[in-house]
C-alpha positions as CSV (number, residue, x, y, z in Angstrom):
1,M,15.4,-15.4,-23.7
2,L,13.1,-12.4,-24.0
3,L,9.6,-13.2,-22.7
4,G,7.1,-12.8,-25.4
5,A,9.6,-11.4,-27.9
6,S,9.0,-12.1,-31.6
7,A,11.7,-13.0,-34.0
8,H,11.8,-9.5,-35.5
9,S,12.1,-7.7,-32.1
10,Q,15.1,-9.5,-30.5
11,A,16.8,-6.1,-29.9
12,E,13.9,-4.6,-27.9
13,S,14.8,-3.6,-24.4
14,V,12.9,-5.5,-21.7
15,I,12.9,-5.3,-17.9
16,R,11.4,-8.2,-15.9
17,I,10.3,-7.3,-12.4
18,G,9.4,-9.9,-9.7
19,L,6.4,-9.1,-7.4
20,G,5.4,-10.9,-4.2
21,A,1.8,-11.5,-5.4
22,D,-0.5,-11.0,-8.3
23,P,-2.1,-7.5,-8.2
24,D,-5.9,-7.3,-7.9
25,M,-7.9,-5.4,-10.5
26,L,-6.0,-2.8,-12.6
27,D,-8.4,0.1,-11.8
28,P,-6.7,2.6,-9.5
29,H,-10.1,3.5,-7.9
30,L,-11.0,-0.1,-7.1
31,A,-7.6,-1.5,-6.4
32,R,-6.1,-2.1,-2.9
33,T,-2.9,-4.2,-3.3
34,Y,0.6,-2.9,-2.8
35,Y,1.6,-4.9,-5.9
36,G,-0.9,-3.2,-8.1
37,R,0.8,0.1,-7.2
38,F,4.0,-1.1,-8.9
39,V,2.0,-1.5,-12.2
40,F,0.2,1.8,-11.7
41,A,3.5,3.6,-11.2
42,A,4.5,2.7,-14.8
43,L,1.0,2.8,-16.3
44,C,-0.8,5.8,-14.8
45,D,0.7,9.2,-14.2
46,R,-0.6,10.9,-11.1
47,L,-1.4,14.6,-10.6
48,V,1.6,14.9,-8.2
49,D,4.4,12.6,-7.0
50,V,6.8,12.3,-4.1
51,D,10.6,12.5,-4.2
52,A,13.1,10.4,-2.2
53,H,12.6,12.6,0.8
54,L,8.8,12.3,0.7
55,N,8.3,15.9,-0.6
56,V,5.4,16.4,-3.0
57,V,6.7,17.2,-6.5
58,P,5.1,18.0,-9.9
59,G,3.4,15.3,-11.9
60,L,0.6,16.0,-14.3
61,A,0.0,19.1,-12.2
62,T,3.0,21.4,-12.6
63,R,2.0,24.0,-9.9
64,W,-0.5,24.2,-7.1
65,A,-1.6,26.8,-4.5
66,W,-3.8,26.7,-1.4
67,S,-6.3,29.5,-0.6
68,D,-5.6,31.3,2.7
69,E,-8.2,29.3,4.6
70,G,-7.0,26.0,3.1
71,K,-10.4,25.2,1.5
72,T,-9.5,25.6,-2.1
73,L,-6.6,23.9,-4.0
74,T,-5.8,25.3,-7.4
75,L,-3.9,23.0,-9.8
76,D,-2.2,24.1,-13.0
77,L,-1.9,21.2,-15.4
78,R,0.8,20.0,-17.8
79,D,0.2,20.9,-21.5
80,G,0.7,18.4,-24.3
81,V,-0.3,15.2,-22.5
82,T,-2.3,12.5,-24.2
83,F,-3.8,9.3,-22.9
84,H,-2.9,5.9,-24.4
85,D,-6.0,5.9,-26.5
86,G,-5.2,9.3,-28.0
87,E,-7.7,11.3,-25.8
88,K,-6.4,14.6,-24.6
89,F,-5.5,15.2,-20.9
90,D,-7.0,18.5,-19.7
91,A,-8.9,20.0,-16.8
92,N,-12.1,18.2,-17.8
93,A,-10.3,14.9,-17.6
94,V,-9.2,15.8,-14.0
95,K,-12.7,16.6,-13.1
96,F,-14.0,13.3,-14.5
97,N,-11.3,11.3,-12.7
98,L,-11.8,12.9,-9.3
99,E,-15.6,12.6,-9.6
100,R,-15.3,9.0,-10.6
101,A,-13.1,8.3,-7.5
102,L,-15.7,9.9,-5.3
103,T,-18.8,8.3,-6.8
104,L,-17.9,4.9,-8.4
105,P,-19.6,2.1,-6.5
106,G,-16.9,0.2,-4.6
107,S,-14.3,3.0,-5.0
108,L,-11.7,2.6,-2.3
109,R,-10.5,6.2,-2.9
110,K,-13.7,7.8,-1.5
111,S,-12.4,8.3,2.1
112,E,-9.0,9.4,0.8
113,I,-10.4,12.4,-1.0
114,S,-13.7,12.8,0.9
115,S,-12.9,16.4,1.7
116,I,-13.5,17.4,-1.9
117,A,-16.9,19.1,-2.2
118,S,-16.7,20.0,-5.9
119,I,-14.2,20.3,-8.8
120,E,-14.4,23.5,-10.9
121,V,-12.8,23.7,-14.3
122,T,-11.4,27.3,-14.4
123,G,-9.5,26.9,-17.7
124,P,-8.4,24.3,-20.2
125,L,-5.4,23.4,-18.0
126,Q,-6.6,24.6,-14.5
127,V,-8.9,23.1,-11.9
128,K,-9.9,24.3,-8.5
129,L,-10.8,21.7,-5.8
130,H,-13.3,23.2,-3.4
131,L,-13.2,21.4,-0.1
132,K,-15.8,20.8,2.6
133,N,-13.0,21.6,5.1
134,A,-9.3,22.1,5.1
135,D,-7.5,18.8,4.4
136,A,-3.8,18.7,5.0
137,A,-3.5,15.2,3.6
138,L,-5.2,15.8,0.3
139,L,-2.2,16.7,-1.8
140,S,-0.3,13.7,-0.6
141,Q,-3.3,11.5,-1.4
142,L,-3.1,12.7,-5.0
143,T,0.5,11.3,-5.3
144,D,-1.0,7.8,-5.3
145,R,-4.0,6.0,-6.8
146,A,-6.5,8.8,-5.9
147,G,-4.5,11.1,-8.2
148,A,-4.0,8.6,-11.0
149,M,-5.5,9.9,-14.3
150,L,-7.5,7.4,-16.4
151,A,-8.6,8.1,-20.0
152,P,-12.3,9.2,-19.5
153,E,-13.8,7.5,-22.4
154,A,-12.1,4.2,-21.6
155,A,-13.0,4.5,-17.9
156,K,-16.7,4.7,-18.7
157,K,-16.6,1.1,-20.0
158,A,-17.5,-1.7,-17.7
159,D,-14.3,-3.7,-18.5
160,F,-11.9,-0.9,-17.8
161,A,-10.0,-3.0,-15.2
162,A,-9.3,-5.7,-17.8
163,H,-8.1,-3.0,-20.3
164,P,-6.8,-0.1,-18.3
165,V,-6.0,3.1,-20.3
166,C,-4.0,5.9,-18.6
167,S,-1.3,8.4,-19.7
168,G,1.9,6.9,-18.1
169,P,5.2,6.1,-19.9
170,Y,4.0,2.5,-20.5
171,K,0.6,1.3,-21.8
172,F,-1.2,-2.0,-21.1
173,A,-0.5,-4.8,-23.5
174,S,-1.7,-8.0,-21.8
175,R,-2.3,-9.9,-18.6
176,V,-2.4,-13.6,-17.6
177,Q,-3.7,-13.9,-14.1
178,Q,-1.1,-15.3,-11.6
179,D,1.5,-15.3,-14.4
180,R,2.4,-11.9,-15.9
181,I,1.3,-8.3,-16.7
182,V,2.9,-6.8,-19.8
183,L,3.3,-3.1,-20.6
184,T,4.8,-1.6,-23.7
185,R,6.4,1.8,-24.3
186,F,3.9,4.7,-25.0
187,E,5.5,6.5,-28.0
188,Q,3.5,9.7,-27.4
189,Y,4.5,10.1,-23.7
190,W,5.4,13.6,-22.8
191,N,8.6,12.6,-21.1
192,K,9.6,9.7,-23.3
193,A,13.3,10.4,-23.3
194,D,13.6,9.4,-19.6
195,Y,12.3,5.9,-20.2
196,H,14.5,3.3,-21.8
197,F,12.6,0.1,-22.0
198,D,10.4,-1.1,-24.8
199,K,8.6,-3.5,-22.6
200,V,8.0,-4.0,-18.8
201,I,7.0,-7.4,-17.6
202,F,5.7,-7.9,-14.0
203,L,5.9,-11.5,-12.8
204,P,4.0,-12.4,-9.6
205,I,6.0,-15.0,-7.7
206,P,4.7,-15.4,-4.1
207,D,7.7,-17.4,-2.8
208,A,10.7,-15.0,-2.1
209,S,13.2,-17.9,-2.5
210,V,11.8,-18.7,-6.0
211,R,12.0,-15.0,-6.9
212,L,15.6,-15.0,-5.9
213,A,16.3,-18.2,-7.8
214,N,14.8,-16.5,-10.9
215,L,16.9,-13.4,-10.3
216,R,20.1,-15.5,-10.0
217,A,19.2,-17.5,-13.1
218,G,18.8,-14.2,-15.1
219,D,15.0,-14.7,-15.6
220,L,14.3,-11.5,-13.5
221,D,16.2,-8.2,-13.7
222,L,14.8,-6.7,-10.5
223,T,12.7,-8.1,-7.6
224,E,11.0,-6.5,-4.7
225,G,10.6,-8.3,-1.3
226,V,14.0,-10.0,-0.9
227,A,13.6,-12.1,2.2
228,A,15.7,-11.1,5.2
229,S,17.2,-14.6,5.2
230,D,18.4,-14.0,1.6
231,V,20.1,-10.7,2.0
232,K,23.6,-12.2,2.5
233,T,23.1,-14.4,-0.5
234,V,22.4,-11.4,-2.7
235,E,25.3,-9.5,-1.3
236,Q,27.7,-12.3,-1.9
237,D,26.6,-12.9,-5.5
238,S,29.0,-11.1,-7.9
239,K,26.3,-10.7,-10.5
240,L,23.7,-9.2,-8.2
241,A,23.2,-6.0,-6.2
242,L,21.1,-5.2,-3.2
243,A,19.1,-1.9,-2.6
244,K,17.4,-1.4,0.8
245,V,15.5,1.5,2.3
246,T,13.4,1.8,5.5
247,G,9.8,1.7,4.3
248,L,6.6,3.4,5.3
249,G,4.7,0.2,5.4
250,Y,3.6,-2.0,8.4
251,Q,2.3,-5.5,8.9
252,G,-0.3,-6.2,11.5
253,I,-3.3,-8.3,12.5
254,T,-6.7,-6.9,11.8
255,F,-9.5,-8.0,14.2
256,N,-13.0,-8.4,12.9
257,I,-15.0,-6.5,15.5
258,N,-18.3,-6.0,13.7
259,N,-18.0,-6.6,9.9
260,G,-20.2,-9.1,8.1
261,K,-22.0,-11.9,9.8
262,V,-20.2,-11.5,13.1
263,D,-21.6,-13.5,16.0
264,A,-23.2,-11.1,18.5
265,N,-21.2,-12.9,21.2
266,S,-17.9,-12.8,19.4
267,P,-15.2,-12.4,22.0
268,L,-13.3,-10.0,19.6
269,K,-15.9,-7.4,20.3
270,D,-14.3,-7.0,23.7
271,A,-11.2,-4.7,23.5
272,R,-9.6,-6.6,26.4
273,V,-9.5,-9.8,24.3
274,R,-7.8,-8.0,21.4
275,E,-5.3,-6.4,23.8
276,A,-4.6,-9.8,25.4
277,F,-3.9,-11.3,22.0
278,S,-1.4,-8.4,21.2
279,L,0.2,-8.7,24.6
280,A,0.9,-12.4,24.0
281,I,3.1,-11.6,21.0
282,D,6.9,-10.9,21.5
283,R,7.6,-8.6,18.6
284,D,11.4,-8.6,19.2
285,A,11.5,-12.4,19.0
286,L,9.3,-12.4,15.9
287,N,11.7,-10.0,14.2
288,Q,14.8,-12.1,15.2
289,V,13.2,-15.5,14.3
290,V,11.6,-14.7,11.0
291,F,13.5,-11.6,9.8
292,E,17.0,-12.0,11.3
293,G,16.7,-8.6,13.0
294,Q,16.2,-6.8,9.7
295,Y,12.7,-5.4,10.5
296,T,11.5,-3.0,13.2
297,P,8.9,-4.0,15.8
298,A,5.8,-1.8,15.7
299,N,2.8,-0.7,17.8
300,Q,1.5,2.0,15.4
301,P,1.0,2.7,11.7
302,F,3.6,5.4,11.5
303,S,7.1,4.2,10.4
304,P,10.3,5.6,12.1
305,V,11.1,7.4,8.8
306,S,7.9,9.4,9.1
307,P,8.1,12.7,11.0
308,Y,4.8,11.7,12.6
309,H,6.2,8.5,14.2
310,V,5.0,8.5,17.8
311,S,7.7,8.0,20.4
312,L,6.0,5.2,22.2
313,P,8.1,2.0,22.2
314,P,6.2,-1.3,21.7
315,G,5.5,-2.8,25.1
316,A,7.2,-6.0,26.2
317,R,5.3,-9.3,25.9
318,D,3.2,-9.9,29.0
319,V,1.5,-13.3,29.0
320,E,0.3,-13.0,32.6
321,K,-1.5,-9.7,31.9
322,A,-2.9,-11.3,28.7
323,K,-4.4,-14.1,30.8
324,A,-5.8,-11.6,33.3
325,L,-7.5,-9.6,30.6
326,L,-9.1,-12.8,29.2
327,K,-10.3,-13.7,32.6
328,A,-11.7,-10.2,33.2
329,A,-13.5,-10.4,29.9
330,G,-15.1,-13.7,31.0
331,V,-13.4,-15.8,28.4
332,T,-13.1,-19.5,28.9
333,T,-9.7,-20.7,27.6
334,P,-8.5,-22.1,25.4
335,L,-10.2,-19.6,23.0
336,S,-10.2,-20.9,19.5
337,L,-9.7,-18.3,16.7
338,T,-8.8,-18.5,13.0
339,L,-6.1,-16.2,11.4
340,L,-6.1,-15.6,7.7
341,V,-2.6,-15.8,6.3
342,T,-1.3,-15.1,2.8
343,N,0.0,-18.3,1.1
344,N,3.7,-17.4,1.0
345,P,6.4,-19.0,3.2
346,T,7.3,-15.8,5.1
347,A,3.7,-15.0,6.1
348,Q,3.2,-18.6,7.0
349,Q,6.2,-18.5,9.3
350,V,5.0,-15.3,10.9
351,G,1.7,-17.0,11.5
352,Q,3.3,-20.1,13.0
353,V,5.4,-18.1,15.4
354,I,2.4,-16.0,16.5
355,Q,0.4,-19.3,16.8
356,A,3.0,-20.7,19.3
357,M,3.3,-17.4,21.2
358,V,-0.4,-16.8,21.8
359,S,-1.1,-20.4,22.8
360,E,0.7,-19.7,26.1
361,A,-1.8,-17.0,26.9
362,G,-4.8,-19.3,26.2
363,F,-5.5,-18.8,22.5
364,N,-5.9,-21.8,20.2
365,L,-5.0,-20.2,16.9
366,N,-5.8,-21.9,13.6
367,L,-4.1,-20.7,10.5
368,Q,-6.0,-20.5,7.2
369,M,-3.9,-20.0,4.1
370,S,-5.2,-17.8,1.3
371,E,-4.1,-16.2,-1.9
372,F,-3.4,-12.5,-1.2
373,A,-6.2,-10.9,-3.3
374,T,-8.7,-13.5,-1.9
375,L,-7.6,-12.7,1.7
376,L,-8.2,-9.0,1.1
377,D,-11.6,-9.7,-0.5
378,R,-12.6,-11.8,2.5
379,Q,-11.3,-9.2,4.9
380,Q,-13.4,-6.5,3.1
381,R,-16.6,-8.7,3.2
382,G,-16.1,-9.5,6.9
383,D,-15.6,-13.2,6.2
384,Y,-12.8,-13.7,8.8
385,Q,-12.0,-13.4,12.5
386,L,-8.3,-12.3,12.3
387,S,-6.3,-11.4,9.3
388,L,-2.5,-11.0,8.9
389,S,-2.2,-8.1,6.5
390,G,-0.5,-4.8,6.2
391,W,-0.3,-1.5,4.4
392,S,2.6,-0.2,2.2
393,G,2.4,3.2,3.9
394,R,1.9,6.8,2.7
395,P,4.0,9.9,3.0
396,D,1.3,11.8,4.9
397,P,0.2,10.0,8.1
398,D,-3.5,10.4,7.2
399,G,-2.9,7.9,4.4
400,S,-1.7,5.2,6.8
401,I,-4.5,5.5,9.4
402,Y,-7.7,7.3,8.4
403,A,-9.1,4.7,6.0
404,F,-8.4,1.8,8.4
405,I,-9.4,3.4,11.8
406,N,-12.0,6.0,11.1
407,S,-15.5,4.5,11.5
408,K,-16.3,5.6,7.9
409,G,-12.9,4.6,6.5
410,T,-13.2,2.5,3.3
411,L,-10.4,0.1,4.5
412,N,-11.8,-0.3,8.0
413,D,-12.3,-4.0,7.6
414,G,-12.9,-4.7,11.3
415,H,-15.6,-2.0,11.5
416,Y,-13.8,-0.5,14.5
417,S,-15.6,2.6,15.8
418,N,-14.6,5.1,18.4
419,P,-16.2,8.6,18.1
420,Q,-13.3,10.3,20.0
421,V,-10.7,8.7,17.6
422,D,-12.9,9.8,14.6
423,N,-12.9,13.4,16.0
424,W,-9.1,13.3,16.4
425,L,-8.5,12.0,12.9
426,N,-10.8,14.6,11.4
427,A,-9.1,17.3,13.4
428,A,-5.7,16.2,12.0
429,R,-6.9,16.8,8.5
430,L,-7.9,20.4,9.3
431,T,-4.5,21.8,10.0
432,N,-1.2,22.1,8.1
433,D,0.6,22.8,11.4
434,R,3.0,19.8,11.8
435,A,3.3,20.2,15.6
436,A,-0.5,20.3,16.0
437,R,-0.9,17.2,13.9
438,Q,1.8,15.3,15.7
439,G,0.0,16.0,19.0
440,I,-3.2,14.7,17.7
441,Y,-1.7,11.5,16.2
442,T,0.1,10.9,19.5
443,Q,-3.4,10.8,21.2
444,V,-4.7,8.5,18.6
445,V,-1.8,6.0,18.9
446,S,-2.1,6.0,22.7
447,Q,-5.8,5.2,22.4
448,L,-5.2,2.4,20.0
449,Q,-3.0,0.6,22.5
450,T,-6.1,-0.4,24.4
451,D,-8.7,-0.3,21.7
452,M,-6.5,-2.5,19.6
453,P,-8.5,-2.7,16.3
454,I,-5.2,-3.7,14.6
455,A,-2.3,-5.4,16.4
456,Y,0.7,-3.7,14.6
457,L,3.6,-6.1,14.4
458,Y,6.5,-4.6,12.5
459,F,7.6,-2.1,9.9
460,E,9.0,-3.5,6.7
461,P,12.2,-2.4,5.0
462,R,11.9,-2.3,1.3
463,I,14.6,-4.7,0.1
464,F,15.3,-5.1,-3.6
465,G,17.6,-7.5,-5.5
466,M,18.7,-6.8,-9.0
467,T,21.2,-7.7,-11.6
468,K,24.3,-5.5,-11.6
469,K,23.5,-4.6,-15.2
470,L,20.6,-2.5,-13.9
471,Q,21.5,1.1,-13.7
472,G,19.8,4.2,-12.3
473,F,17.5,2.4,-9.8
474,T,17.0,4.0,-6.4
475,P,14.5,2.7,-3.9
476,R,12.1,5.1,-2.2
477,P,10.5,4.8,1.2
478,D,7.1,4.2,-0.4
479,G,8.6,1.0,-1.9
480,L,7.5,1.7,-5.5
481,V,9.7,1.1,-8.6
482,R,10.0,4.3,-10.7
483,L,11.5,3.5,-14.1
484,A,12.6,7.0,-15.1
485,G,16.3,7.0,-15.8
486,V,16.6,3.2,-15.3
487,S,18.3,1.1,-17.9
488,L,20.1,-2.2,-18.5
489,A,23.7,-2.3,-19.5
490,P,24.5,-4.6,-22.4
């Protein structure tokens, strides 16, 4: 049965995509969930995109060039593009969008493109981005939400997030919170021939086993986040297919060091306590117990598929050293702490395994379940002690670390601050020399082993399940679903 189909449109082509949680607000400048990025990929074209090998490729910008000193980026724009409300896409629209991302109260894109000093319109279809300093990561940032183009007149309205208007292949139709987001084909899309669905329905279903049940029953055509324990089930089902790729994303525990109403005597202000907590976790055992060996233990934000992955294996669990660190920090055990955990079975299991592990080092860990968007909101406001959350990863390493670790980062929810780390992160933005950047990030990752603002736990593979009728879908390391060339066989 076609969801939401009327009697006269039974022949319309619909794809139903299962998501692990309901996205937060549908405004690319204010949004922060991984799941929202699935919707934006269909709704909002970006200035540039990435291919399967993480190379930057044309989007709404067809060509680009850097000045010799790396402080000016010139973008030539695609002609003949219109927004869903009929407004024309041009250089003025780009200027509006980037300035909005930089100035909108609450914008989470500010630190991603903070190197931009000004945007100059140099022609109807050309803009020059003048930078405060060279920024090797900027072009990569424009492949994601910072580069998403919103219709300027619509974006000036206070309710934009409830009625988003972009220029992508699909336009917003409706949303029922915690139930579905519906997009419909945009007939005036510049590349319409590559898109074969009349309607795209995103269905948030937090429980991976329920998503799989819906897929097997034919109520979903594609689902992200197949649980490791369900991989064999999908592979053995003659009606289903599995697609897997090593992802850029990580999962970790963010410590609240100094955000919100933190007690001046909070033990988490002491790096030794945070390091002790991390040392009490056996990442290999966690991978085996919860993920059947499908995931990769982590101690950094850079995935093994990234050329910037630092060759520093995660240390072995060391309960005795953890106890010694707590004693040196003057902590009386057991130390009671509360960990925020997303209310899905996998995250709950991760939390329970960690709870058991750290208890042996002297931590009394309480688990507090929360809906995902609520967890992120609490994390942002500083209403937490520890939070189990992650990041879907970015092609350029800056996108996976700067906003979380730099003292001025917009996603630095623990308010960690180390001036030396700030200097390193800023220096890594100033050069396009890969070897130089690798050296800088190696220093940062080494420093984070003791500062421990985030206890990185594992890198997540992107595992998709789909009906065998789905054709043309290929997963990418960034985990997003791109619908160009994808269709359903009769």
